N, C-alpha and C positions, 0 to 999 in steps of 0.2 A: 286565741281561738280564731279570730278574724284573719290573722296572718296565715294560719294553717289552711283555712278554707280558701283564701285567695291563692295560695301556692298550688293547692289541689286543682282549682279552677284553671289556672294557667297551664298546668300539665295536661289536663284533658283537652283544653282548646288547642294546644300545640299538637296533640295527637290527632285531633279531628282535622286540623289544617294540613297535616302531612299527606303526601300522595299515598293512595291505598295500594299502589303497586309495590311500594317499598315496605310499609308497615302493616298492611293488611287491614281489613275492616275491624272496627271496634266491636267487642262483644256486647250483647244486649244489656246485661247488668251494668256494664261500665257506662253505656249511653244513658240509662235511666238515672244513674248516680250523678252524672255530669249535669243533666238537666235539672235535677233537684237542687244540687249545689248552686247552680246559676240562678234559680228562682229565689233561693234563700239569700243569695248575695244581693240581688237587686232589691229585695224587700228590706234588707238591712241598710242599704245605701240610698234610700229614697230621699233622705234629708239633704240639707244644704252643705253638710260637712264633706270635704273631699275625701274619697275613700283611700284606703291604704294602697289599692291597686295602682293608683297614679304613680306612687313612688316605686312600686315593683315593676311597672311596665316599661320604664325607661331603659334599663339594661337589656330587656328582651328585644325591644325595637332596635336598639343599637346593634345587637347581635345580628338581627335580620339584615340591617343595612350594610353591615360589613361583609355579609355573606354574598351580596350581589356581585361584587367584582370576582369572587371565586367562581361563581356560576358562569360569569361571562368568560373567564379564562378557561373553564372546562368546556364550554360550548362555543369556543371562539369562532369556529367556522359558521355556525348558525347565526351568531350575532352579526358577523360581517355581511351575511347574506340578507338579513332583514333590517339592518341599520340603514337609515336614510343617508344617502351620499351628499356630497357638496352640491349646493343649489347654485346654478348660474342664472343670471337674468336672461329672459328670452328677448328682451328688447335690445336690439343690436344697433349701435351707432347713435343712440340718443342719450341725452342727459338724464332722462327719466329712469331712475334706478329703483322704482317701486318693486317690492318683492312679490312674486307671484307663486301660487302653489305649484310646485314642480312634481312631476311624476318620477318615481324611483327608477333610475336607470343604472345599469352596470357601467363600470369605468372602461374607457377605451384602452387604457394602458395597463390593465391588470390581467393576469392569467393568460397573456399572449405567449405563443411559442417563441423561443429564442431565435433570433435572426442569425443564421449561420454565416460564417465567413465564406464569401463567394470566391472560390479558387477557379479562375478562368484559365483554361489551357491556352497557351500561346499557339495560335494557328496563323498560317499565311493565307490571307483571304484573297480569292481571285478578284482582281480589279480589272474592269473593262474600260478602256479609253473610249469616251463617247464620240468626241469630234475628231475629225482628221483635217489635214491641210488642203484637201481636194475640194474644189468648188463645183457647184452644179453646172456652171457654164462650160466646164470641161467635158461634160457628157454631150452626146449627140442628141440633144433634145430640141423641141420646137422653141423658137425664141420667145413666143408668148407664154409658153409654159414656164420657162426659166424666169421671165419677168414676174409672173404670178407667184412663184416660189419666193422670190426675193422681196417683193412688195407686200403681198397679202399675207403670206406665212412668215415673212421676216426671217428667212433662213438663207444663208449664202454658202456655208460649208456643209459638207455631208458628214453624217455620222459613220461610225465604223461598219455597222450593218448595212447602211445604205450604199456605201462605197463598194461592198462586196456583192450585194444583191441586185442592184439596179442593172449593171452591165450584163450579169448572167440572165436576168429575166428579159432584157431587151433582145437577147439572142434567141429567145423562145424555149429555153430550157425549163423543165420542171425543177422545183427547188424545195428543200426542207430547211427552213431558216430558224436557227436557235440563237436568241440573243436576250440580254437582260431586259426587264420591263423598263419602259421609259427611254429606250434607245432609238426610237424612230422607226419601228417596224411598219407602222401604218403607211407612212410615206414610201417605205421601201417597196411596197407592192402597188400603191396608188399611182405613183409617177409612171412606172412602166405601162400600167393599164391605160391611163389617159393618153400617153404618148402613142401607143399602138392603135388605139381606136380612132384618134383624130387623124392618123396618117393613112387610114384605109383609102384605097383608090375610089371605091364606091362610097359616096357620102352616106353616113348612117342616118336612117330615118327613125323617128320615134315609134312608128308602127312595126318596126322590125322585131321588137321584143328585146329580151336581154342578150347582150354580148358578153357580159361579165357577171358572175355570181359570187358574192362574198357572204360567207356564213360566219356569224359571231355568236358567242354564248349568251350574252345578256342584252337587254333592251337599251341600257345606257350606252353600251359600247356600239350598238347599232346606230344610235343617234350621233355619237361622236364620229364614227367612220363616215356616215352620210354627210356630216358637216364638212369634214376634210375633203371629200370628193367634190362637194359643191364648190368649195373655194378653188380647187384645181381646175374645174370646168368653166370658170368665168369667161375665158376667151373662146371657149368652144360651146356655144349655146345650143347647138343642134344635138348634143349628147345629153340625154335626160337621165339623172339618177333617181332612185326611189328606195324606200325602206318599208319592210314588212316586219311587224313585231306584235307580240301579244298585248292585249289591253286596248288596242285600237279597234275601230269599227271595221268588220270584215267587208261590209258593203262598199265603203269608200275605198278600201284596198283593192277590191275587185274592179272598181271603176278605174283606178289608176293603172291596173294591169291591162285593162281593156284598151286604154289610150296608148299604152306602151311605156316601158321602162327599159333603158339600155344598160345601166349599171344597177343591178339589183342587190341590195344589202338586206339580209334577213336573219332572224333567229331560226334554228333548225325546225322546231316544232311548228311554228307558224307557216313555214314554207311547205311542210308535209301536209298541213291542213289544206292549203290552196292546191297542192298537187292532186289531192283526192277529191276536192269539191269545186274547184274553179276550172272551167273548160277552156278558157281562153289563155291559159298560161302554157308556154311551150319553151323548149330549150334547143331548138334546131340550129340556132346561130351562136351558141355558146362558144366562146374562144378562151375564156378565163374561168377557172374554178379555184377559189381562194378560201381556205379555212384558217381564220385568225383565232388565236388562243385555242389551238387544237386540243391541248391537254385538258383545258377546262371544259370544252365541249364533250369530251369523253367522260370526264369525272362527273358531270351532271346527268349522265345516263342517256345522252343523245346518240349513242352508237347505232341503235336501230333506225333512228330518223336519218342519220347520215347514210346508212345503207339504202334506205328508200330513195333519198335524193340522188345518190350515185347511180342507182338503177334507172331512175327516170331520166337523168342526163345522158347516161350511156345508151339508152334506147333511141335517143334522137340525135346524139352527136358523139362520135367516137374520138375525133381529133380535137384536142384542146390543150391548153397549158394549165397545169395544176401547181398550186403553191400551198404549203403548210407552214404556218408560223406559230412559234411557241417560245415561252421564256424558259420552260423546263422540258426535258426529254424523258418521256415515260415509255413503258412497254406498249401502252395503247397507241401512243403517237407513232411509234415504230411500226406497229402492225397496220395502222391506217396508212402510213406512208407506203408500205409494201403493196397495199391494195390500190391506192389512187395515183401514185407517182410512177413515172416511167423514166428510168435512167436519170435519177434526180441529181442535182447539185446540192450537197449538204454543206450549208454555211453555218458555222458555229464560231461566234466571236467570243473567245474566252481569254485571250491574252494578246499582247501587242505584236508578238512574233508572227502571228498569222496575218496581220495586216500587211506584212512585207511580201507575202507570197502572192502569186498570180491566182486569181479566182479559178481560172480554167485548170491549171495544174492541180490546185487544191481540190477541185471538184473530182478529178479522176482518182485522187487518193482517198477522198472521204465519202464516196458513194455508198460503200458498204459499212461505213463506220458506225452508224446508229445501231446496226444489228450486232456488231462485235465488240462494242465498247464495254469495258468492265464496269462493275457496279459503282465503285467509289467515284470514278470520273463522271459517270452519268448522274450522280447525286451531288456534285459540287455545283455551286451557283456563283455567278458573277455579280458583284456589287458595284454600284457607281462609286467613283473615287470621292465625290463630294457628300456622301451619305455617312452620318455619324450615328452609330447604334448604341443604345443604352438599355439597361435592365435595372429594375428596382424590386427589392423583396419587401412585401407589405403584408403584415398579418391581416387576416380576414376581417377583423373588426374595423380596421382603418382604411379599407379599400375605397369606400365612398368618399370619405373625407380627403384622402390622398388625391383622388381624381378631381374633386372640386377645387382643391388647392392648386393643383397643377394647371387647370384651366384658367383660374383667376390669375395665377402668376404670369402666364403667357399672354393673356388677352387684356390684362389691366396694367401691368407694370412694364410690358414690352409692346412695342408698336409693330404693326404689319405682320402679325402672326395669324396663321390659318391652320386649323387643326382638323384631323380626321380621327375619330375614336371608333375602334372596331369592337363589336360585341358578338356573342356567340348565337343570339337568337333575336327574332323580331320583338318578342315580349320585353327583353332587356332594353332594346332601343327605345321602345315606347315608354317604359317606366322611367328611365333616366332622363329622357327628353322632357317629359311632363314634370318630373320632380325638379329639374334645374330651372325650367321656366317659372314654376310657381314659387320657388324658394330664392333663387338668385336674381330673378328679374321682376317678379311680381311686386306690385306696390300695395297689395291688399293681402288678406288672408292671415297666415301665421306671422307675417312680418309687419302687421299694421302698426305696432308700437314703435317700430324703428326699422328702416330698411337697410339692406346691404348697400354700400356705395356702388356696387356693380349694377344696381338698378338704373343708374344714370349713364352706364357705359354703353358703348356700341356693340354689346355682345349679341350675336345672332346664333341661336341654336336651331339647327336643321336636322332632320332625320331622313333616312333612306333605307327601306327594306322591302322585301318581296310581297308583304301583305298590303301595301298601299295601292291605291288606284293609279293607273298608268298616267293619267293627266297630272296627278300630284307628284309622282316620281319624276316626270319630265320637268315640271316647274322647279322642283327642288334641285335637280341636276343643273338646270340652266342658271338658277340663282346663285348656287355655290360656285359654279364655274366663273361667273362674271364678278363675283364679290372680291374685295381686297382682303377682308378678314372674315372670321366666322368659325363656328365649330359644327362639324357634320358628324352626327352619331349614326352609325350604319352597321350593317352586317357585311358578310363577304360578297354581297351583290355588287359592292363597289370596290372589290379587291383586284379585279382583273381588267387590265387594258385601258382603264379610264385615264384620260389626260386632264386632270384637274389642275389648272395653273396656280402657281405660287403657293402650293401647300408646303408649309415649313415643318410641321410636326405630325408624325403618325403615332398614335397611342393605341397599343394593343391591350385593352382592358382584360380580355379573355384570351389566353394563349391559343395560337393556331394549332390545328391538328396535325400539321406536317411542316417540315422545313420549307417545302415548296410554297405552301400557303403563306408562310412567314415572308418569303421573298416577294411574293406578289403584293402583300399588304404594304410593306415598306416601300415598294416601287411606286406608290402614289406620290412620293416626294423625291427630291433630288433628280428630277427628270430633265433630260437634255442638258446636263451639265450644271443645273442650278443646285445651290446648297440645300441640304435638308437633314432632318434628324428624326430618330424614332425612339420610342420608349416602350418596353415590354414590362408589364406588371405581372409579377409572380408571387405566389404565397411562399413562405419559408419551406414548406414541404415540397415545393415544386422547383427548388433550386437546381436539381439535377438536369432540368431541361436545358440549362446553359451548356452542359456537356454534350447533349444531343445536338444542339446547334453547332458546337465546335467540331463535331464529327463530320459535318458537312461544310467545314471551313467558313463558318459564320462567326465572326468575332464581335463581342459586345463588351461595353464597359459599364461598370456599376454606378448607379446614381443612388445616393443615400436617401432614406425616407425622411430623415431630419431636414435635409436640404430642401425637400419639396414642401414640408409643412412649415418651414421657417418663413415662408411668404406671408403667413398669417400675422407675423409680428410687424409687418410693414403697414398695416392698416388697423386703426383703433376700433373698427366695427366688430372685432371678434373678441374683445376683452370681456372678462367676467365681472361680477358685481363688486368684487373686492378691489378691482383695479382703480387706480387714480392717476391723474396726469403727472403728479410729482414723483411718484415711485414707479417709474416705468421699468419693468423687468424684461430682460431679453434672453433668459436662460431656458433650459428645457422645460421647467415647470410652467413657465408662461406659454410656451408652445402647446403643452398638453392642455392647459386650461382653454386656450382659444380653439384648439381642435375640438374639445368637448362642446364648446358653444356652437360651433358649426354643425356638429353631429346632432345636437339638441334641436336645432332648427329643422333638420331633415326629419327627425323622429316626431316632432310636434306636428308637422304637416301630415305625415303618414297616418298618425293615430288621431287625427282630427275627425275622422269618420270611419264607420265600419267598412264602407265600400273601398276606401283607400287602403285599409289594412288587408282586405281580401285581394285587392289589386297587387299589393306588394308580395303577398303570399304566392300568387300566380307567377309573378316574375321570378321569385325564388325557386319555385318548382320548375320553371323553364330552365333556369340555370343548372339545376341538379340534373335534369334530363340531358342537357347538352354536355355536362361534365361526364356523364356516363357513356358518351359516344366516342371517346378518344380511342384511337386504334390500339391494337394489342401491344405493339412495341412500345407504347407510351403509358400503358396501364400501371406500371410500377411507379410512375411519376404522378399521373392524374387518376386517382382512384377515389370513388365516392366515399369509401370508408375512411379516407384521410381527412375528410371535411368535418369540421366542428359545426354542427348545424346552428347552434346558438350564436357563434361568432359570425358565420356567414349571414344569418338573418340580420345581424347588426348592420351589414353593408347594404341592406335594403330598407333601412329605417325602421326595422322592427325591434322592439325592446326585448322580446323573448322569442325563443325558438318556437315556431308553430308546431302544433301536435296533430293537425288534421290534414297533412299533405296526403294526396291520394295516390302516392306511388305504389303502396301495397295493393290498392284496389286494382290498378292496372295489371299488376302481377297476377292477382287472382283471376282476372278476366282471361288473361292469356293461358293460364293453367286450365281453366274450364274449357276453353276452345280446343286445347290440345287433347283433352280427354274425350271431347265430343266432336268427331270429324264432321258429322252432318250439320251441327250448329255452326262450325267454322265455315263450311262452304256457303251456308245460308247467309251468314254475316258478311262474307266477302262479296256475294252477289248484291246484297243490299247496299253496301258502301261503294261498290265499284263505280256506279253512275255518278255519285257525289264526288268521289275522288278525282274523276276525270274532268270535272268542271271547276274544281277549286284551283286557284292560282297558287302555285308553289313559289319558291324563291326565284326560280329562273324560268318558269313555265311560260308558254306562249299564249295562254288563255284559250285553249282549244275546246271545242265540244267533244271531239274524239280524236284520238291519235296524238294527244298531248304528250310532251316529254315527261317521263316520270323521273323524279329526282332520286334515282337509285343507281348506285355504282354498279358497273358491269362486273360480272363474276370473272 
């Protein structure tokens, strides 16, 4: 009887424990009978004698125990998602291997897209010979000027563009100069300007005002051109150079203009501001008008400002010599050349065969060439012979670890390396700069239990972007220019015209929006014949971008991701907790473990406070916004829908994909403004005053009349 009651009790308990979604709720009589049987059972077994249930419960418990693996096999996906992964020690580089509670993180090497085979089409890249055998002393220049070039600038031979440009400019001809970045275009116009001004019969006075006007797109390029002119004018102290740019005090600039500036170097927006507000600026003695990086000036939306400047100069001085210089030839540059140049010499250094021709004869043949050249030729670019280009395909999860490993490889295990890393927005520069400082260099915080050995290295992380104060931008530019090593994290504000010495590597962490921008970025290295290398980081879905570069005769070689991450094997600071000195492994599994350790360092720092998590989310949102701005011809390669938000979030130190990004909110606001025209006009009026005072990436810091960073239609 007891056995029967025990069996009945087990049956009712098993039914009560089963999910109601499968068996349904128990009827009321069955519930009452189960409770009565249970009370009777407990009353009968109140003594010391072990009940019969102990003998009957064992097989039932065994059955439940054996059913667990079957449930796990049935819900394998859920089990993998909720199971705790391998835990690695957060203490790096120390012998203290005490185990810490680790937060669950997904694996870096699981569920990644397959890296495709990169089939690079064989293209013949246009190579431009930088130096020639002709020396500066062969030109009809002032002996003191030649001595300054040889001793101060330490140059004796002319480059190809200088050999063709200087004689033509000394003859007084207008010129449209097209040559690769880093080929010496600044000296190509500075030397003729200084030579002509010092040779004037009536000695130049400072109070005469500007004789030469040089327009450049960015503040850093204005400082660099000013420094070059200053060096050339050392023997000719009566000629005074000056620079005008955004971010400086307008009152001090007005004082310098009042005293007199003979060679005026300025950004377009700042000069327009002084034309409208400064009474003592005049252009009656202008003899030279030079537009350096003319394509970039137009790309940044300075076309209206250039029109204002040309009208102001034409109103006071009709006869002058005009020069346009650019590394690429666009429709806007051709249109600007039609407006400002008169019977120009078109100098384009694309191959060595043109070096053999006479500049005068070639000028007659190429005057109309910019207007009639076909599209493929106008979109081909010359690359320095000493520049080696690489590309690597990296899944989104591994981007941050890959960048950190590449920086450590070049700056720790190789000497004399100087890197520039390009990002797509100011927020990305700030995020990575602060993250690398606090994780790779900091001796406190998340690395308190054991530091990276790079903390004792001479790593110098600098940043440069348009949201920085001008004084800080100038200090960073000067520091990186004079340093032997270092890493500069920057936006495209440093992509044009800057001559940063001894830069050995260019890393394009975010792909450029055009092949022309690609050329300008890699042009920061391999300058004036020096060796240099570049690395383009692409996601597997962006591999087709290599074909886009090949269509413009840009040839790149592939660098494997494993080769970049293998540097982590060269230092024991990245080992996991199961690692020991005797069993040193050097295979792919060890690389993965050490990469996971490095990723954990980044994630621990980001998730150490809510403010840092919010900061990382803002950087992620900035990346998505920039990713959505690629031009139409590249949308099939760079499309927001191709991004895996969870994997991309991993590259910002976030463990999970954020769910509160405000992209949809911006879309709703735009839709509301479109439906309500009156509200749209009111909003535009309210924000117009603020927008004019904000400093954009290249703006001049004007109160009004500032350059709007908008491409011309």
